Residue frames as a rotation matrix with the C-alpha (Angstrom) as fourth column:
MET 1
0.595 0.804 -0.011 0.01
0.804 -0.595 0.009 -0.01
0.000 -0.014 -1.000 0.05
GLY 2
-0.342 -0.697 0.630 1.57
0.693 -0.640 -0.332 3.35
0.635 0.323 0.702 -1.11
LEU 3
-0.928 -0.139 -0.347 1.51
0.347 -0.663 -0.663 6.59
-0.137 -0.736 0.663 0.85
SER 4
-0.649 0.761 -0.016 -1.76
-0.703 -0.591 0.395 7.73
0.291 0.268 0.918 -0.81
GLY 5
0.024 0.680 -0.733 -3.41
-0.051 0.733 0.678 4.43
0.998 0.021 0.053 0.10
TRP 6
-0.397 -0.222 -0.890 -2.15
0.857 0.258 -0.446 4.60
0.329 -0.940 0.088 3.69
LEU 7
-0.992 0.094 -0.081 -3.33
-0.052 -0.906 -0.420 8.25
-0.113 -0.412 0.904 3.98
ARG 8
-0.325 0.937 -0.131 -6.77
-0.677 -0.134 0.723 7.45
0.660 0.324 0.678 2.55
ASN 9
-0.056 0.186 -0.981 -6.97
0.455 0.879 0.141 4.44
0.889 -0.438 -0.134 4.99
ALA 10
-0.788 -0.343 -0.512 -5.92
0.613 -0.348 -0.710 6.67
0.065 -0.872 0.484 7.92
LEU 11
-0.905 0.423 0.047 -8.44
-0.421 -0.905 0.059 9.39
0.068 0.033 0.997 6.94
ASN 12
-0.202 0.881 -0.428 -11.30
-0.376 0.334 0.865 6.90
0.904 0.335 0.264 6.57
ARG 13
-0.129 0.111 -0.985 -10.63
0.803 0.594 -0.039 5.48
0.581 -0.797 -0.166 10.11
LEU 14
-0.939 -0.222 -0.265 -10.47
0.339 -0.733 -0.589 9.02
-0.064 -0.643 0.764 11.52
PHE 15
-0.719 0.695 -0.035 -13.77
-0.611 -0.607 0.508 9.99
0.332 0.386 0.861 9.84
GLY 16
-0.061 0.611 -0.790 -15.36
0.189 0.784 0.592 6.69
0.980 -0.113 -0.163 10.87
ALA 17
-0.552 -0.180 -0.814 -14.43
0.816 0.083 -0.572 7.55
0.170 -0.980 0.101 14.49
LEU 18
-0.968 0.252 -0.006 -15.89
-0.246 -0.948 -0.201 11.14
-0.057 -0.193 0.980 14.12
LYS 19
-0.409 0.857 -0.313 -19.17
-0.339 0.176 0.924 9.54
0.847 0.484 0.218 12.76
LYS 20
-0.076 0.381 -0.921 -19.62
0.638 0.729 0.249 7.70
0.766 -0.569 -0.299 16.09
GLN 21
-0.980 -0.159 -0.123 -19.41
0.194 -0.600 -0.776 10.84
0.050 -0.784 0.619 18.32
PRO 22
-0.183 0.970 -0.158 -22.83
0.923 0.114 -0.368 11.68
-0.339 -0.213 -0.916 19.80
VAL 23
-0.486 0.240 0.841 -24.82
0.527 -0.687 0.500 14.38
0.698 0.686 0.207 18.18
ARG 24
-0.959 0.224 -0.173 -26.06
0.019 -0.559 -0.829 17.25
-0.283 -0.798 0.531 20.37
SER 25
-0.442 0.871 0.214 -29.84
0.897 0.424 0.128 16.72
0.021 0.249 -0.968 20.49
THR 26
0.167 0.621 -0.766 -30.70
0.624 -0.668 -0.405 20.33
-0.763 -0.411 -0.499 21.34
GLN 27
-0.090 -0.232 -0.968 -29.41
-0.480 -0.842 0.247 21.74
-0.873 0.487 -0.036 18.05
THR 28
0.864 0.323 0.386 -30.20
0.216 0.454 -0.864 21.09
-0.454 0.830 0.323 14.36
ALA 29
0.002 -0.864 0.504 -27.59
0.972 0.120 0.203 21.16
-0.236 0.489 0.840 11.77
ALA 30
0.287 0.208 0.935 -28.79
0.632 -0.775 -0.021 24.55
0.720 0.597 -0.354 10.67
ASP 31
0.990 0.044 0.137 -28.35
-0.077 -0.643 0.762 25.92
0.122 -0.764 -0.633 14.23
GLU 32
0.609 -0.789 0.081 -24.89
0.377 0.378 0.846 24.27
-0.698 -0.485 0.528 14.66
HIS 33
-0.388 -0.784 0.484 -23.53
0.745 0.043 0.666 25.09
-0.543 0.619 0.567 11.15
SER 34
0.649 0.656 -0.386 -23.84
0.239 -0.657 -0.714 28.11
-0.722 0.371 -0.584 9.00
ASN 35
0.193 -0.680 -0.707 -20.61
-0.772 -0.550 0.319 28.29
-0.606 0.484 -0.631 6.99
LEU 36
0.766 0.177 0.618 -20.11
0.147 0.888 -0.435 26.10
-0.626 0.424 0.654 3.88
ALA 37
-0.238 -0.838 -0.491 -17.48
-0.622 -0.257 0.740 25.32
-0.746 0.481 -0.460 1.23
ARG 38
0.902 0.388 0.189 -17.83
-0.093 0.602 -0.793 23.98
-0.422 0.698 0.579 -2.26
PHE 39
-0.025 -0.991 0.135 -14.63
0.081 0.132 0.988 22.48
-0.996 0.036 0.077 -3.51
ILE 40
0.758 0.161 -0.632 -13.50
-0.534 -0.403 -0.743 23.42
-0.375 0.901 -0.219 -7.00
PHE 41
0.287 -0.627 0.724 -11.61
0.297 0.777 0.555 20.78
-0.911 0.056 0.409 -9.05
GLN 42
0.204 -0.264 0.943 -11.30
0.979 0.077 -0.191 22.56
-0.022 0.962 0.274 -12.39
ASP 43
-0.637 -0.515 -0.573 -9.35
0.558 -0.821 0.117 25.72
-0.531 -0.245 0.811 -13.02
ALA 44
-0.767 0.346 0.539 -11.94
0.289 -0.564 0.774 26.98
0.572 0.750 0.333 -15.46
HIS 45
0.204 0.929 -0.309 -14.38
0.719 0.072 0.692 27.23
0.665 -0.363 -0.653 -12.52
CYS 46
0.488 -0.056 -0.871 -12.59
0.735 -0.513 0.445 30.13
-0.472 -0.857 -0.209 -10.78
LYS 47
0.673 -0.220 0.706 -11.25
0.327 -0.768 -0.550 33.64
0.664 0.601 -0.445 -11.50
ARG 48
0.213 -0.679 -0.702 -8.03
0.966 0.254 0.048 33.95
0.146 -0.689 0.710 -9.68
SER 49
-0.551 -0.492 0.673 -7.62
0.526 -0.832 -0.178 37.70
0.648 0.256 0.718 -10.59
ILE 50
-0.311 0.475 0.824 -10.60
-0.658 -0.733 0.174 38.77
0.686 -0.488 0.540 -8.44
ALA 51
-0.976 -0.136 0.169 -10.80
-0.216 0.537 -0.816 35.76
0.020 -0.833 -0.553 -6.09
LYS 52
-0.109 0.984 0.144 -14.33
-0.811 -0.005 -0.585 34.68
-0.575 -0.181 0.798 -7.18
PRO 53
-0.518 0.033 0.855 -15.66
0.236 0.966 0.106 31.35
-0.822 0.257 -0.508 -8.39
LYS 54
-0.841 0.369 -0.396 -17.41
-0.528 -0.402 0.748 31.23
0.117 0.838 0.533 -11.78
PRO 55
-0.024 0.968 0.248 -21.00
-0.978 0.029 -0.208 30.34
-0.208 -0.247 0.946 -11.94
ASN 56
0.303 0.160 -0.939 -20.26
-0.570 0.820 -0.044 26.93
0.764 0.549 0.340 -13.54
ALA 57
-0.803 -0.590 -0.086 -18.69
-0.237 0.449 -0.862 25.90
0.547 -0.672 -0.500 -10.21
PHE 58
-0.738 0.552 0.388 -22.18
-0.429 0.060 -0.901 25.95
-0.521 -0.831 0.192 -8.79
LEU 59
-0.113 0.732 -0.672 -24.26
-0.977 0.043 0.210 24.44
0.183 0.680 0.710 -11.53
PRO 60
0.031 0.235 0.972 -25.89
-0.553 0.814 -0.179 21.10
-0.833 -0.531 0.155 -10.79
HIS 61
-0.965 -0.205 -0.165 -25.72
-0.253 0.550 0.796 18.14
-0.072 0.809 -0.583 -13.07
PRO 62
-0.473 0.840 -0.267 -29.08
-0.722 -0.195 0.664 17.43
0.505 0.507 0.698 -14.82
PRO 63
-0.348 0.467 -0.813 -29.97
0.133 0.883 0.451 14.08
0.928 0.049 -0.369 -13.48
ASN 64
-0.137 0.251 -0.958 -30.17
0.960 0.270 -0.067 14.93
0.242 -0.930 -0.278 -9.57
LEU 65
0.328 0.297 0.897 -30.17
0.191 -0.951 0.245 18.77
0.925 0.091 -0.368 -9.57
LYS 66
0.967 -0.070 -0.244 -27.98
0.235 -0.119 0.965 18.77
-0.097 -0.990 -0.099 -6.52
ILE 67
0.297 -0.934 0.199 -24.47
-0.201 -0.264 -0.943 20.13
0.934 0.240 -0.266 -5.74
SER 68
0.423 -0.325 -0.846 -22.05
0.806 0.562 0.187 18.92
0.415 -0.761 0.500 -2.97
ALA 69
0.239 -0.420 0.875 -20.75
-0.421 -0.857 -0.297 21.15
0.875 -0.297 -0.381 -0.19
LEU 70
-0.093 -0.388 -0.917 -19.23
0.697 0.632 -0.338 20.78
0.711 -0.671 0.211 3.22
TRP 71
0.957 0.288 0.030 -20.03
0.152 -0.587 0.795 22.41
0.246 -0.756 -0.606 6.69
ARG 72
0.049 -0.996 0.081 -16.66
0.441 -0.051 -0.896 24.16
0.896 0.079 0.437 7.41
ASP 73
0.653 0.257 0.712 -17.63
-0.443 -0.633 0.635 25.64
0.614 -0.730 -0.299 10.88
GLN 74
0.675 -0.353 0.648 -14.95
-0.682 0.036 0.730 25.35
-0.281 -0.935 -0.217 13.52
LEU 75
0.813 -0.476 0.336 -12.52
0.526 0.847 -0.074 23.46
-0.250 0.237 0.939 11.25
PRO 76
0.181 -0.801 -0.570 -8.99
-0.117 -0.593 0.797 24.55
-0.976 -0.078 -0.201 10.87
GLU 77
0.369 -0.022 -0.929 -7.81
-0.878 -0.337 -0.341 25.32
-0.306 0.941 -0.144 7.31
ALA 78
-0.684 -0.699 -0.210 -5.67
-0.730 0.646 0.224 22.25
-0.021 0.306 -0.952 7.03
GLU 79
-0.715 0.425 0.555 -8.50
0.101 0.849 -0.519 19.93
-0.692 -0.314 -0.650 8.04
ILE 80
0.368 0.716 -0.594 -10.83
-0.471 -0.407 -0.783 21.70
-0.801 0.568 0.188 5.39
TRP 81
0.132 -0.477 -0.869 -8.30
-0.991 -0.092 -0.100 20.79
-0.032 0.874 -0.485 2.76
THR 82
-0.867 -0.425 0.262 -7.72
-0.438 0.899 0.008 17.23
-0.239 -0.108 -0.965 4.06
ILE 83
-0.110 0.928 0.356 -11.49
0.057 0.363 -0.930 16.70
-0.992 -0.082 -0.093 3.73
GLY 84
0.524 0.269 -0.808 -11.35
-0.680 -0.439 -0.587 18.17
-0.513 0.857 -0.047 0.18
ASP 85
-0.464 -0.693 -0.553 -8.53
-0.880 0.433 0.195 15.71
0.104 0.577 -0.810 -0.74
LEU 86
-0.691 0.311 0.652 -10.73
0.005 0.905 -0.426 12.78
-0.722 -0.291 -0.627 0.59
LEU 87
0.368 0.930 -0.024 -13.57
-0.016 -0.020 -1.000 13.95
-0.930 0.368 0.008 -1.61
GLY 88
0.427 -0.350 -0.834 -11.26
-0.868 -0.418 -0.269 14.55
-0.254 0.839 -0.482 -4.49
ALA 89
-0.583 -0.600 0.548 -9.99
-0.496 0.797 0.344 10.95
-0.643 -0.071 -0.763 -4.22
ASN 90
0.091 0.774 0.626 -13.12
0.309 0.576 -0.757 9.82
-0.947 0.263 -0.186 -5.94
ARG 91
0.893 0.277 -0.354 -12.38
-0.167 -0.529 -0.832 12.07
-0.418 0.802 -0.426 -8.79
GLY 92
0.560 -0.766 0.315 -8.63
0.828 0.523 -0.200 11.20
-0.012 0.373 0.928 -8.96
LYS 93
-0.234 -0.681 0.694 -7.54
0.558 -0.678 -0.478 14.74
0.796 0.275 0.539 -8.20
PRO 94
-0.509 0.004 -0.861 -7.16
0.807 -0.344 -0.479 17.19
-0.298 -0.939 0.172 -5.24
PRO 95
0.725 0.687 -0.035 -9.31
0.654 -0.704 -0.276 20.37
-0.215 0.177 -0.961 -5.07
LEU 96
-0.214 -0.690 0.691 -7.60
0.803 -0.527 -0.278 23.46
0.556 0.496 0.667 -6.62
ALA 97
-0.824 0.179 0.538 -9.71
-0.341 -0.915 -0.218 26.01
0.454 -0.363 0.814 -4.72
ARG 98
-0.509 0.785 -0.352 -12.84
0.859 0.486 -0.160 26.26
0.045 -0.384 -0.922 -2.73
ALA 99
-0.404 0.504 0.764 -15.81
-0.012 -0.838 0.546 28.68
0.915 0.211 0.345 -2.55
ASP 100
-0.766 0.097 -0.636 -16.73
0.639 0.228 -0.735 29.66
0.074 -0.969 -0.237 0.86
PHE 101
-0.481 0.727 0.491 -20.24
-0.309 -0.664 0.680 30.99
0.820 0.175 0.544 1.55
ASN 102
-0.918 0.260 0.299 -22.91
-0.288 0.083 -0.954 30.84
-0.273 -0.962 -0.001 4.30
LEU 103
-0.690 0.705 0.163 -26.22
0.666 0.707 -0.240 29.37
-0.285 -0.057 -0.957 4.86
ALA 104
-0.014 0.651 -0.759 -27.85
0.077 -0.756 -0.650 32.69
-0.997 -0.068 -0.039 4.36
ALA 105
-0.550 -0.196 -0.812 -26.82
-0.772 -0.250 0.584 32.68
-0.317 0.948 -0.014 0.68
VAL 106
-0.979 0.202 -0.026 -28.26
0.178 0.911 0.373 29.18
0.099 0.361 -0.927 0.30
ARG 107
-0.305 0.914 -0.266 -31.66
0.703 0.028 -0.711 30.38
-0.642 -0.404 -0.651 1.75
GLU 108
-0.120 0.219 -0.968 -31.48
-0.290 -0.941 -0.177 33.44
-0.949 0.259 0.177 -0.31
ALA 109
-0.782 -0.220 -0.583 -31.08
-0.623 0.238 0.745 31.31
-0.025 0.946 -0.323 -3.49
LYS 110
0.212 0.963 0.164 -34.13
-0.967 0.231 -0.107 29.33
-0.141 -0.136 0.981 -2.27
LEU 111
-0.111 -0.352 -0.929 -32.09
-0.281 0.908 -0.310 26.07
0.953 0.226 -0.200 -1.90
SER 112
0.839 0.234 0.492 -31.97
-0.541 0.254 0.802 23.76
0.062 -0.938 0.340 1.01
ALA 113
-0.291 -0.945 -0.150 -28.89
-0.819 0.327 -0.472 22.02
0.495 -0.014 -0.869 2.64
GLU 114
0.838 0.544 0.027 -29.63
-0.504 0.756 0.418 18.34
0.208 -0.364 0.908 3.25
ALA 115
0.147 -0.788 0.598 -27.21
-0.810 0.251 0.530 16.29
-0.567 -0.562 -0.602 5.30
ASP 116
0.870 0.035 -0.493 -25.44
-0.350 0.747 -0.565 13.54
0.348 0.664 0.662 3.29
PRO 117
0.679 -0.567 0.466 -23.01
-0.548 0.032 0.836 11.86
-0.489 -0.823 -0.289 5.62
GLU 118
0.244 -0.583 0.775 -21.40
0.647 0.693 0.317 9.86
-0.722 0.424 0.546 2.80
PRO 119
0.366 -0.738 -0.567 -18.54
0.418 0.675 -0.608 10.26
0.831 -0.014 0.556 1.99
HIS 120
-0.733 -0.675 -0.084 -18.02
0.353 -0.272 -0.895 12.50
0.582 -0.686 0.437 5.08
PRO 121
-0.307 0.672 -0.674 -20.13
0.945 0.133 -0.298 13.48
-0.111 -0.729 -0.676 8.14
ARG 122
-0.272 0.176 -0.946 -20.07
0.178 -0.957 -0.230 17.16
-0.946 -0.231 0.229 7.23
HIS 123
-0.975 -0.075 0.207 -20.96
0.211 -0.050 0.976 16.62
-0.063 0.996 0.065 3.65
VAL 124
-0.205 0.946 -0.253 -24.26
0.100 -0.237 -0.966 18.17
-0.974 -0.223 -0.046 2.35
ASN 125
-0.594 0.108 0.798 -26.22
0.804 0.053 0.592 18.46
0.021 0.993 -0.118 -0.81
LEU 126
-0.660 0.430 -0.616 -27.72
-0.242 -0.898 -0.367 21.73
-0.712 -0.093 0.697 -1.90
SER 127
-0.681 0.510 0.525 -31.07
0.719 0.601 0.349 20.83
-0.138 0.615 -0.776 -3.39
GLY 128
0.141 0.874 -0.466 -34.21
0.589 -0.452 -0.670 22.53
-0.796 -0.180 -0.578 -4.59
TRP 129
-0.743 -0.607 -0.281 -32.67
0.085 -0.502 0.861 23.70
-0.664 0.616 0.424 -7.75
PRO 130
0.235 0.802 -0.550 -35.13
-0.594 -0.329 -0.734 25.12
-0.770 0.499 0.399 -10.50
ILE 131
0.380 0.007 0.925 -35.56
0.472 0.858 -0.200 22.89
-0.796 0.513 0.323 -13.56
GLU 132
0.967 0.036 0.251 -34.99
0.234 -0.506 -0.830 25.70
0.098 0.862 -0.498 -16.13
LYS 133
0.183 -0.980 0.073 -31.33
0.956 0.160 -0.245 26.06
0.228 0.115 0.967 -17.17
ASP 134
-0.071 -0.149 0.986 -31.62
0.266 -0.956 -0.125 29.95
0.961 0.253 0.107 -17.15
GLU 135
0.736 0.456 0.500 -32.91
-0.414 -0.282 0.866 29.87
0.536 -0.844 -0.019 -13.52
GLN 136
0.768 -0.576 -0.280 -30.16
0.634 0.621 0.462 27.50
-0.092 -0.532 0.842 -12.41
LYS 137
-0.120 -0.844 0.522 -27.65
0.777 -0.407 -0.480 30.01
0.618 0.348 0.705 -13.84
ALA 138
0.217 0.260 0.941 -29.26
-0.251 -0.917 0.311 32.85
0.943 -0.303 -0.134 -11.97
VAL 139
0.986 0.165 0.017 -29.00
-0.072 0.335 0.940 30.84
0.149 -0.928 0.342 -8.74
ALA 140
0.442 -0.897 -0.004 -25.38
0.896 0.442 -0.036 29.96
0.034 0.012 0.999 -9.56
ILE 141
0.009 -0.352 0.936 -24.69
0.450 -0.834 -0.319 33.59
0.893 0.424 0.151 -10.05
LEU 142
0.673 0.423 0.606 -26.10
-0.398 -0.484 0.779 34.52
0.623 -0.766 -0.157 -6.86
LEU 143
0.951 -0.267 -0.159 -24.05
0.296 0.623 0.724 31.96
-0.094 -0.735 0.672 -4.98
CYS 144
0.182 -0.907 0.379 -20.97
0.887 -0.016 -0.462 33.16
0.425 0.420 0.802 -6.72
GLN 145
0.073 -0.060 0.996 -21.61
0.004 -0.998 -0.061 36.75
0.997 0.008 -0.073 -5.60
ARG 146
0.740 0.304 0.600 -22.08
-0.582 -0.157 0.798 35.64
0.337 -0.940 0.060 -2.07
SER 147
0.915 -0.399 -0.058 -19.01
0.396 0.859 0.324 33.51
-0.079 -0.319 0.944 -1.99
THR 148
0.569 -0.795 -0.210 -15.20
-0.759 -0.606 0.238 34.00
-0.316 0.024 -0.948 -1.56
LEU 149
0.799 -0.358 -0.483 -12.61
-0.103 0.711 -0.696 32.04
0.592 0.606 0.531 -3.48
ILE 150
0.614 -0.623 0.484 -10.00
-0.621 -0.002 0.784 30.40
-0.487 -0.782 -0.388 -1.35
MET 151
0.496 -0.523 -0.693 -6.98
-0.610 0.358 -0.707 29.21
0.618 0.773 -0.142 -3.52
ARG 152
0.939 -0.311 -0.150 -4.91
0.338 0.746 0.574 26.23
-0.067 -0.589 0.805 -2.30
C-alpha cells in the first residue's frame, strides 16, 4: 500500500471515529452550522484575478439537480483541505480551490442544505434547484456573488 493508500485508509478510520461521536440533540444542523465550502476541481471554474468562483462551479448536473458542499464551521484550514482531498480521491484529483459561503446565501437562493454523511459526516447536498437552465444560472450567479474564493 503506497503513501496515498495509507493516507486514505487513515482518513477513513479518523472520519469513521468522528461519525460515532454523539450528536447534540438540542441543536439542528442549521443551528450548529452556518458556513459552507464548495470544492473546485477545475481551473476553469474560478477567476483567480478577482478571487471569485465562476457560476459553472455551482451548476448542478441534470440528473439529480444537487451540488455537493461541506459544513466548514470550527474546522482549521488544514482539516478543510484534508477533507477536500478525501472527496477529490473519488475524482482522482485534489481540489484546486474552494468557494466559501454561508447558509444565508443558500436560503436567499431558495435552496436547502440536506445532510448527506457519505462520504463525510459534514457533507451536504444543496437541493431545490429550479428545472430551467436559465434559472439555475441565476442561482449559480447569486451563490458566486455571495462567496469568496480560497485558493490552495
